[in-house]
C-alpha positions as CSV (number, residue, x, y, z in Angstrom):
1,M,13.1,14.0,21.1
2,D,10.9,16.9,22.4
3,A,10.3,20.0,20.4
4,V,12.7,22.3,22.4
5,R,15.6,19.9,22.1
6,F,14.9,19.5,18.4
7,E,14.9,23.2,17.7
8,R,18.2,23.5,19.6
9,L,19.7,20.7,17.6
10,K,18.7,22.3,14.3
11,A,20.2,25.6,15.4
12,R,23.5,23.9,16.3
13,V,23.5,22.0,13.0
14,A,23.0,25.3,11.0
15,R,25.6,27.1,13.1
16,E,28.5,24.7,13.8
17,L,28.6,21.9,11.2
18,T,31.4,21.9,8.6
19,P,30.5,21.1,4.9
20,E,32.0,17.6,5.4
21,Q,29.8,17.0,8.5
22,C,26.7,18.2,6.6
23,V,27.3,15.6,3.9
24,E,27.8,12.9,6.5
25,L,24.7,14.0,8.5
26,G,22.7,14.0,5.3
27,E,23.6,10.3,4.7
28,V,22.7,9.4,8.3
29,V,19.3,11.2,7.9
30,Q,18.6,9.4,4.5
31,A,19.5,6.0,6.1
32,A,17.2,6.7,9.0
33,A,14.4,7.8,6.7
34,A,14.8,4.7,4.5
35,S,14.5,2.5,7.6
36,R,11.3,4.2,8.7
37,L,9.9,4.6,5.2
38,A,6.2,4.4,6.1
39,D,6.5,6.7,9.1
40,V,8.3,9.4,7.1
41,A,5.8,9.2,4.3
42,L,2.9,9.6,6.8
43,A,4.7,12.6,8.4
44,R,5.0,14.2,5.0
45,R,1.4,13.6,4.2
46,S,0.3,15.0,7.6
47,A,2.4,18.2,6.9
48,A,0.8,18.5,3.5
49,V,-2.8,18.1,4.9
50,S,-2.0,20.7,7.6
51,S,-0.6,23.2,5.1
52,R,-3.3,22.7,2.5
53,R,-6.0,22.9,5.2
54,G,-8.7,21.1,3.2
55,C,-11.3,18.7,4.6
56,P,-11.5,15.5,2.5
57,H,-15.2,15.1,3.4
58,C,-16.6,18.5,2.4
59,G,-13.7,20.5,1.1
60,H,-14.0,23.2,3.8
61,D,-10.7,25.0,4.5
62,D,-11.1,25.6,8.2
63,I,-9.5,22.6,9.9
64,V,-7.6,22.3,13.2
65,K,-5.5,19.6,14.8
66,H,-7.5,17.2,16.9
67,G,-5.2,15.0,18.9
68,R,-3.8,11.7,17.7
69,D,-5.3,8.3,16.9
70,R,-4.3,4.9,18.4
71,G,-1.4,4.6,16.0
72,G,0.0,8.0,17.1
73,R,-1.0,9.7,13.8
74,Q,-2.1,13.3,13.8
75,R,-5.9,13.8,13.6
76,F,-7.7,16.8,12.3
77,R,-11.2,18.2,12.6
78,C,-13.3,20.3,10.2
79,R,-14.7,23.2,12.2
80,R,-18.3,24.3,11.7
81,S,-18.7,28.0,10.8
82,G,-22.1,29.0,9.8
83,S,-23.4,26.9,6.9
84,S,-19.8,25.6,6.1
85,G,-17.9,22.8,7.6
86,C,-19.0,19.3,8.4
87,G,-17.5,18.8,11.9
88,Q,-16.0,15.4,11.0
89,T,-12.6,14.3,12.1
90,F,-10.0,12.7,9.8
91,N,-6.3,11.9,9.6
92,A,-3.6,12.0,6.8
93,L,-4.9,8.7,5.4
94,T,-8.5,9.7,5.0
95,G,-9.6,9.7,1.4
96,T,-6.4,8.1,0.1
97,A,-5.6,4.6,-1.1
98,F,-4.4,3.8,2.5
99,T,-7.8,4.6,4.2
100,R,-8.4,2.1,7.0
101,M,-5.3,0.1,5.9
102,R,-3.8,-1.7,8.9
103,K,-0.2,-2.8,9.9
104,P,1.7,0.4,8.8
105,E,4.9,-1.2,10.1
106,K,4.8,-3.6,7.2
107,W,4.0,-1.2,4.4
108,A,7.7,-0.4,3.7
109,A,8.7,-4.0,3.4
110,Y,5.8,-4.8,1.1
111,A,6.5,-1.7,-1.1
112,R,10.2,-2.9,-1.4
113,M,9.0,-6.3,-2.7
114,M,6.7,-4.6,-5.3
115,A,9.4,-2.2,-6.4
116,T,11.8,-5.1,-7.2
117,G,9.4,-6.7,-9.7
118,F,6.5,-9.0,-9.7
119,K,5.9,-11.1,-6.6
120,S,2.9,-13.4,-6.4
121,V,0.7,-13.4,-3.3
122,D,2.1,-16.9,-2.5
123,D,5.6,-15.4,-2.6
124,V,4.6,-12.6,-0.2
125,K,3.0,-15.1,2.2
126,T,6.0,-17.3,2.3
127,S,8.5,-14.4,2.6
128,G,8.0,-14.1,6.3
129,L,6.3,-10.6,6.1
130,G,3.5,-11.9,8.2
131,I,0.4,-11.0,6.1
132,S,-2.1,-13.4,4.5
133,R,-2.6,-14.0,0.8
134,L,-5.8,-11.9,0.8
135,T,-4.1,-9.0,2.5
136,A,-1.2,-9.1,0.0
137,W,-3.7,-9.1,-2.9
138,R,-5.7,-6.1,-1.5
139,W,-2.5,-4.1,-0.6
140,R,-1.2,-4.6,-4.2
141,H,-4.3,-3.0,-5.8
142,R,-4.3,-0.2,-3.3
143,L,-0.7,0.7,-4.0
144,L,-1.2,0.3,-7.8
145,R,-4.2,2.6,-8.0
146,A,-1.9,5.6,-8.3
147,Q,0.3,3.9,-10.9
148,A,-2.7,3.2,-13.1
149,L,-3.4,6.9,-13.1
150,R,0.2,8.0,-13.7
151,Q,0.7,8.5,-17.4
152,A,1.2,11.4,-19.8
153,E,-1.6,13.9,-20.1
154,R,-0.5,14.6,-23.7
155,V,2.0,13.1,-26.2
156,G,3.7,15.0,-28.9
157,G,6.4,15.0,-31.6
158,V,6.5,11.7,-33.4
159,I,3.8,9.5,-31.9
160,E,3.3,5.8,-32.4
161,A,-0.2,4.5,-31.6
162,D,-1.7,1.0,-31.9
163,E,-3.9,-1.3,-29.9
164,T,-3.3,-4.8,-28.6
165,Y,-5.9,-7.3,-27.3
166,F,-6.5,-9.4,-24.2
167,L,-9.2,-11.9,-23.7
168,S,-12.0,-10.7,-21.4
169,S,-11.4,-12.2,-18.0
170,Y,-13.4,-12.6,-14.9
171,K,-10.7,-14.2,-12.9
172,G,-11.8,-14.8,-9.3
173,H,-15.5,-14.3,-10.2
174,R,-17.9,-16.8,-8.7
175,G,-20.8,-16.3,-11.0
176,W,-20.5,-19.6,-12.8
177,Q,-20.5,-21.4,-9.5
178,N,-23.5,-19.4,-8.1
179,G,-25.6,-19.8,-11.2
180,N,-25.2,-16.1,-12.3
181,P,-22.4,-16.0,-14.9
182,P,-21.2,-12.5,-16.0
183,E,-21.2,-13.6,-19.6
184,N,-23.3,-16.1,-21.6
185,R,-20.5,-18.6,-22.1
186,P,-18.9,-21.5,-20.2
187,P,-16.0,-20.5,-17.9
188,R,-12.6,-20.1,-19.5
189,Y,-9.8,-21.8,-17.5
190,R,-6.3,-20.4,-17.3
191,G,-4.7,-20.4,-20.8
192,G,-7.9,-21.4,-22.5
193,P,-8.7,-20.0,-26.0
194,A,-11.5,-17.7,-27.1
195,I,-14.7,-19.3,-28.3
196,N,-14.8,-17.1,-31.5
197,R,-12.0,-16.8,-33.9
198,G,-10.4,-13.5,-34.7
199,L,-11.6,-10.2,-33.1
200,S,-14.8,-10.4,-31.3
201,S,-16.5,-9.1,-28.1
202,E,-14.3,-11.5,-26.2
203,Q,-11.2,-9.4,-27.1
204,I,-10.6,-6.3,-24.9
205,P,-8.5,-3.6,-26.7
206,V,-5.7,-1.8,-24.9
207,L,-4.8,1.4,-26.6
208,T,-1.1,2.6,-26.4
209,A,0.2,5.9,-27.7
210,L,3.8,6.8,-27.0
211,D,6.1,9.5,-28.3
212,N,9.9,9.8,-28.8
213,A,10.3,11.7,-25.5
214,G,9.1,8.8,-23.4
215,G,5.5,10.0,-22.8
216,I,3.0,7.2,-22.9
217,I,-0.8,6.9,-22.9
218,E,-2.4,3.6,-22.1
219,E,-6.1,2.9,-21.8
220,V,-8.3,-0.2,-21.5
221,L,-11.2,0.4,-23.9
222,P,-14.6,-1.3,-24.3
223,N,-14.2,-1.6,-28.1
224,R,-12.3,0.0,-31.0
225,A,-14.9,2.7,-31.4
226,A,-13.6,4.3,-28.2
227,I,-10.1,4.9,-29.7
228,A,-10.8,8.5,-31.0
229,P,-12.5,9.6,-27.7
230,A,-9.6,8.2,-25.7
231,L,-7.1,10.3,-27.7
232,Q,-9.2,13.5,-27.8
233,G,-7.3,16.4,-26.3
234,R,-4.2,14.2,-25.6
235,I,-2.3,14.7,-28.9
236,A,-0.2,17.9,-29.2
237,P,-1.0,20.0,-32.3
238,G,1.6,19.8,-35.0
239,S,2.6,16.2,-34.1
240,V,3.1,13.3,-36.4
241,L,0.8,10.4,-35.5
242,C,1.9,7.0,-36.9
243,S,-0.6,4.1,-36.9
244,D,-2.2,1.5,-39.0
245,G,-5.0,2.3,-41.4
246,H,-7.8,2.4,-38.8
247,K,-10.0,5.5,-39.4
248,A,-10.1,6.3,-35.6
249,Y,-6.5,7.4,-35.6
250,V,-7.0,9.5,-38.7
251,S,-9.9,11.2,-37.0
252,A,-7.9,11.8,-33.8
253,A,-5.0,13.3,-35.8
254,V,-7.3,15.7,-37.8
255,K,-9.1,16.9,-34.6
256,A,-5.7,17.5,-32.9
257,G,-4.3,19.5,-35.9
258,S,-1.6,16.9,-36.4
259,E,-0.3,14.9,-39.4
260,H,-1.2,11.3,-39.8
261,R,1.1,8.7,-41.3
262,R,-0.2,5.3,-42.2
263,I,2.3,2.5,-41.5
264,M,1.7,-0.6,-43.5
265,T,3.6,-3.9,-42.7
266,P,5.1,-5.2,-46.0
267,K,3.9,-8.7,-46.9
268,K,6.9,-10.9,-47.7
269,T,6.8,-14.2,-49.6
270,Q,9.1,-17.1,-49.0
271,A,11.2,-15.9,-52.0
272,T,11.7,-12.3,-50.7
273,K,12.5,-13.7,-47.2
274,A,15.2,-15.9,-48.7
275,V,16.8,-13.0,-50.6
276,G,16.5,-10.6,-47.6
277,G,14.8,-7.3,-47.3
278,K,16.2,-3.8,-47.8
279,P,18.0,-2.4,-44.8
280,R,16.0,0.0,-42.7
281,R,16.7,3.6,-43.4
282,P,17.7,5.8,-40.4
283,G,14.9,8.1,-39.3
284,R,12.2,6.1,-41.1
285,L,8.8,6.2,-39.4
286,G,7.4,2.9,-38.1
287,L,5.6,1.2,-35.2
288,G,8.6,-0.6,-33.7
289,H,8.5,1.1,-30.3
290,V,4.8,0.5,-29.7
291,N,5.0,-3.1,-30.9
292,A,7.9,-3.7,-28.5
293,H,5.9,-2.2,-25.7
294,H,3.0,-4.5,-26.5
295,E,5.3,-7.5,-26.5
296,R,6.6,-6.6,-23.0
297,T,3.0,-6.1,-21.8
298,K,1.8,-9.4,-23.1
299,T,4.8,-11.2,-21.5
300,F,4.1,-9.5,-18.1
301,V,0.4,-10.0,-18.0
302,N,0.0,-13.4,-19.6
303,R,3.3,-15.1,-18.5
304,Q,4.6,-13.5,-15.4
305,V,1.3,-12.5,-13.7
306,R,-0.4,-15.5,-15.4
307,G,-3.6,-13.8,-16.3
308,V,-5.4,-10.7,-14.9
309,S,-9.1,-9.9,-14.5
310,T,-10.2,-7.3,-17.0
311,R,-11.3,-4.9,-14.3
312,H,-7.9,-5.0,-12.7
313,L,-5.9,-4.8,-15.9
314,P,-5.2,-1.0,-15.7
315,F,-3.4,-1.6,-12.3
316,Y,-1.0,-4.1,-13.8
317,L,-0.4,-2.0,-16.9
318,G,0.5,0.8,-14.5
319,W,2.8,-1.5,-12.5
320,L,4.8,-2.4,-15.6
321,R,5.1,1.3,-16.6
322,A,6.3,2.0,-13.0
323,L,8.9,-0.8,-13.0
324,R,10.4,0.7,-16.2
325,R,10.7,4.2,-14.8
326,P,14.3,5.0,-13.7
327,D,13.0,7.0,-10.7
328,F,10.7,4.2,-9.4
329,S,11.4,3.3,-5.8
330,P,9.5,2.1,-2.7
331,E,9.4,5.6,-1.4
332,A,7.7,6.8,-4.6
333,L,5.3,3.9,-4.5
334,I,4.1,4.9,-1.0
335,D,4.2,8.7,-1.6
336,E,2.1,8.4,-4.8
337,A,-0.4,6.1,-3.2
338,L,-0.8,8.5,-0.3
339,S,-1.4,11.5,-2.6
340,T,-4.0,9.6,-4.7
341,L,-7.6,10.0,-3.7
342,K,-9.9,7.0,-3.7
């Protein structure tokens, strides 16, 4: 539809439609937008770039429309003005997770598959979508980059904090075959145990801090010494931080001006287990929520996904958080990926 006819249509809609017809027309528009999910998301992104008027290459704010590319997408050009401006061209995807990503007609179907739960790359290949295993794997990480970054900036109120551990993994690495192993150890095959018992450099800590309002902070750390820096500035003053006895949590609570509660798991003997413990008092502080979150995380990463490389672990943690959000949808998955810079 050309611009003139479209403006006339909008004027007639605003002037002549009854309230019932407005509701019906809204449903039709929503259905049409859902069927063209990627196109609508790209149009929104183009409108945002045009209104923000910022060059992704140099940050200059003097940009103009510059025709369309082979896919019909709007292009822009950064105009040179004195010492400012780079003169480069770009489109709505430049600088986002979708940069140089092909086959936009298949993005919506792929996003719907990811929004319904975990699908292996083999499942995607055999689904009839028409992309290879490697393409499915690459698209997954591009879409999940935004979800890895999406978490609470700060938690407050009653906070439960603890860390869980995953074995360091170089899944997909060819160093052992090429004679350049990333670690001085033999390769660990799927499901294989660690060489050293207990906590060691083979164990990668994942810090989780969540509050009673649903906010969550989740970070993959190099070691336990990074707990306090990871929480610095992210705990609201006056909060109550519940954790085990590790001194890093005490330090983080003191720096944030919060109270720290040390939660110790009671040790039960066979006799006390047979008699039964005391009933839990309502409102009593504990680590039940963060422990349940860790159990879901372990199940997702180790059983459903069947192992994740350590460098990609934040993407899958973000995927699990996204799947548990009530507002998560294919539309949100694409929009958030388009708004996230590389």
